[in-house]
MARTI-652226 format. One record per residue (C-alpha): residue in one letter; x, y, z. Coordinates in steps of 0.05 Angstrom, whole numbers, padded with zeros to 5 digits, always signed. Example, Ala and Ser with C-alpha at 12.3 -4.5 7.8 and 13.67 -1.06 7.14 Angstrom:
2
A+00246-00090+00156;S+00273-00021+00143;
//
This chain:
306
X-01460-02145-01504;X-01421-02125-01553;X-01370-02055-01552;X-01416-02025-01593;X-01476-02042-01554;X-01434-02021-01492;X-01401-01962-01513;X-01479-01932-01529;X-01498-01972-01459;X-01446-01913-01416;X-01476-01859-01474;X-01546-01871-01446;X-01516-01853-01379;X-01476-01788-01387;X-01510-01735-01365;X-01476-01676-01387;X-01496-01612-01332;X-01500-01535-01337;X-01435-01530-01305;X-01410-01571-01356;X-01409-01515-01423;X-01357-01481-01393;X-01307-01531-01413;X-01343-01544-01474;X-01330-01475-01491;X-01242-01484-01473;X-01243-01544-01511;X-01283-01513-01571;X-01223-01464-01568;X-01169-01499-01558;X-01195-01546-01621;X-01220-01481-01662;X-01145-01457-01661;X-01108-01522-01673;X-01146-01536-01720;X-01180-01480-01776;X-01121-01452-01820;X-01125-01368-01807;X-01174-01326-01856;X-01160-01280-01917;X-01136-01216-01895;X-01198-01154-01894;X-01202-01091-01911;X-01214-01074-01845;X-01262-01119-01782;X-01304-01071-01741;X-01328-01102-01672;X-01381-01064-01649;X-01448-01073-01606;X-01519-01064-01645;X-01558-01026-01600;X-01610-01049-01549;X-01656-01021-01489;X-01650-01084-01445;X-01583-01129-01485;X-01540-01097-01530;X-01517-01145-01578;X-01443-01155-01596;X-01427-01161-01678;X-01364-01169-01719;X-01358-01133-01787;X-01316-01164-01833;X-01301-01125-01890;X-01259-01155-01951;X-01212-01127-01996;X-01254-01130-02047;X-01323-01100-02016;X-01339-01043-02053;X-01331-00982-02024;X-01402-00958-02023;X-01459-00992-01990;X-01461-01058-02021;X-01489-01134-02008;X-01483-01169-01928;X-01484-01237-01900;X-01506-01230-01819;X-01488-01308-01791;X-01507-01339-01746;X-01456-01374-01705;X-01468-01459-01703;X-01464-01484-01620;X-01520-01522-01604;X-01539-01454-01565;X-01487-01463-01513;X-01430-01448-01536;X-01371-01418-01597;X-01368-01346-01614;X-01350-01304-01664;X-01283-01320-01650;X-01300-01402-01665;X-01319-01378-01722;X-01282-01330-01752;X-01235-01373-01799;X-01303-01403-01838;X-01336-01313-01838;X-01259-01290-01860;X-01260-01347-01916;X-01341-01335-01940;X-01334-01254-01941;X-01265-01256-01983;X-01289-01310-02027;X-01364-01279-02040;X-01325-01206-02032;X-01381-01178-01988;X-01380-01154-01921;X-01408-01223-01870;X-01432-01184-01804;X-01424-01249-01748;X-01472-01241-01692;X-01454-01256-01621;X-01517-01269-01603;X-01533-01288-01525;X-01536-01363-01509;X-01564-01417-01454;X-01572-01443-01407;X-01550-01378-01369;X-01616-01349-01430;X-01647-01399-01443;X-01693-01395-01509;X-01716-01339-01544;X-01656-01293-01505;X-01620-01314-01578;X-01657-01323-01626;X-01682-01250-01588;X-01608-01228-01611;X-01609-01250-01682;X-01670-01210-01695;X-01649-01152-01664;X-01592-01137-01700;X-01625-01168-01778;X-01676-01101-01760;X-01624-01062-01738;X-01597-01073-01807;X-01666-01076-01851;X-01670-00997-01810;X-01609-00985-01849;X-01573-00970-01790;X-01516-01003-01828;X-01507-00950-01874;X-01468-00911-01854;X-01408-00987-01853;X-01433-01006-01917;X-01491-01058-01907;X-01540-01042-01970;X-01610-01059-01927;X-01635-01082-01988;X-01594-01132-02004;X-01581-01173-01944;X-01570-01257-01940;X-01574-01290-01885;X-01538-01358-01856;X-01506-01406-01816;X-01487-01480-01800;X-01536-01520-01747;X-01556-01474-01679;X-01544-01421-01727;X-01569-01458-01779;X-01645-01461-01756;X-01654-01389-01729;X-01630-01361-01813;X-01680-01409-01827;X-01731-01396-01790;X-01710-01316-01803;X-01723-01317-01879;X-01787-01349-01873;X-01809-01307-01824;X-01771-01238-01868;X-01776-01278-01938;X-01794-01214-01972;X-01734-01179-01942;X-01676-01224-01960;X-01637-01248-02024;X-01612-01303-01995;X-01605-01359-01943;X-01545-01406-01922;X-01561-01457-01883;X-01496-01513-01861;X-01515-01577-01827;X-01583-01538-01802;X-01620-01560-01743;X-01682-01561-01762;X-01732-01584-01733;X-01725-01600-01635;X-01782-01657-01637;X-01743-01702-01643;X-01684-01723-01628;X-01660-01782-01655;X-01648-01790-01735;X-01715-01835-01776;X-01653-01869-01808;X-01607-01892-01762;X-01538-01909-01803;X-01467-01938-01768;X-01445-01855-01770;X-01497-01854-01709;X-01460-01917-01660;X-01447-01866-01610;X-01502-01832-01604;X-01469-01767-01592;X-01521-01738-01629;X-01569-01756-01573;X-01540-01739-01523;X-01528-01661-01554;X-01603-01654-01573;X-01635-01675-01493;X-01573-01612-01468;X-01603-01571-01520;X-01675-01593-01500;X-01670-01594-01429;X-01626-01524-01427;X-01651-01482-01483;X-01716-01501-01503;X-01738-01511-01421;X-01810-01510-01435;X-01830-01485-01505;X-01864-01504-01546;X-01812-01553-01594;X-01872-01559-01648;X-01870-01480-01654;X-01842-01465-01727;X-01786-01409-01682;X-01759-01474-01646;X-01777-01528-01717;X-01777-01493-01774;X-01774-01559-01815;X-01851-01553-01785;X-01871-01493-01826;X-01907-01507-01886;X-01913-01449-01921;X-01853-01426-01944;X-01873-01400-02018;X-01826-01326-02030;X-01763-01351-01986;X-01694-01319-02014;X-01660-01370-02064;X-01620-01418-02019;X-01545-01465-02008;X-01564-01522-01967;X-01511-01566-01943;X-01519-01635-01909;X-01460-01684-01879;X-01468-01755-01894;X-01428-01774-01827;X-01486-01718-01787;X-01538-01745-01742;X-01580-01680-01778;X-01582-01693-01846;X-01628-01722-01868;X-01674-01663-01837;X-01622-01611-01883;X-01643-01649-01940;X-01718-01654-01931;X-01716-01589-01917;X-01685-01575-01992;X-01741-01618-02013;X-01800-01575-01983;X-01762-01509-02009;X-01756-01537-02081;X-01835-01561-02084;X-01866-01500-02055;X-01826-01464-02114;X-01758-01439-02086;X-01684-01442-02120;X-01637-01475-02072;X-01571-01506-02080;X-01558-01566-02055;X-01493-01592-02024;X-01472-01662-02003;X-01420-01675-01960;X-01428-01760-01961;X-01358-01760-01910;X-01352-01696-01882;X-01381-01691-01811;X-01412-01649-01774;X-01389-01580-01753;X-01322-01589-01813;X-01318-01521-01840;X-01290-01499-01764;X-01238-01549-01785;X-01193-01524-01843;X-01122-01552-01830;X-01155-01619-01813;X-01217-01619-01871;X-01186-01581-01936;X-01257-01583-01955;X-01277-01529-01899;X-01230-01486-01944;X-01273-01500-02008;X-01341-01499-01991;X-01332-01425-01978;X-01313-01414-02049;X-01378-01448-02076;X-01419-01417-02025;X-01385-01344-02055;X-01392-01346-02127;X-01467-01368-02098;X-01474-01299-02055;X-01450-01271-02116;X-01493-01289-02173;X-01569-01287-02130;X-01544-01221-02093;X-01529-01206-02170;X-01595-01238-02204;X-01626-01204-02157;X-01613-01141-02149;X-01658-01086-02186;
//
């Protein structure tokens, strides 16, 4: 048995438990503190709760120095973390860079996480925040409901993709960074050397057990890749990475959108791993890519404002 075969056997034996999530939280917090550089200074950063009868949703609004003084465009951002970890804090550097590069407000959502809150708690929170802004409640903070973009990475990209489908008439752009587009299949359709450790399989098994639970993985709310009616969706910026088990589904979704006449800017970082945008000290491209995204947001929002 080769070393690689032996490692795969050991990975198959690995069984993550719900209480491991707290350890993962702490490790991710340590890693981001160590490997993510501070983001640009803002004109203002506001923490508040979006009201809800049963669960007020914590959010953080980043207002860059170049943002409009009156109501202007806003990106609602949904962080990644496999639906079980990460937070507004872990993704603060990325949100700061997006806000500064696009010169628009960025609203980061701290939705509920599994295993304590399995599906659909997280998506419900994100949809609630989106509706709150669409109804004009964010105008007092400068969020124009007529000029909204929605984005997210990984698990956040999963929820952002579905909500962009559902609210296509209300959104002006979507940002999907290495999105998790389906939960029906946990193995890459075309396995490569980058999949030898099978970390994606372990993570997706955990997500299915503790986040999906008994929900239908074929529903578009869990697997937006399976939506067949994509006409009229807002322009999309989609990032995939060569060292990422999700690389194929992100590319496939971009092709589906283009086939349906949706404008797509597709970016593939061949040498980057999943999640690299949170580690800008280790990966300089984590600083450059938000600049590219910011330009996309400025052009897209400006061109679609009448």
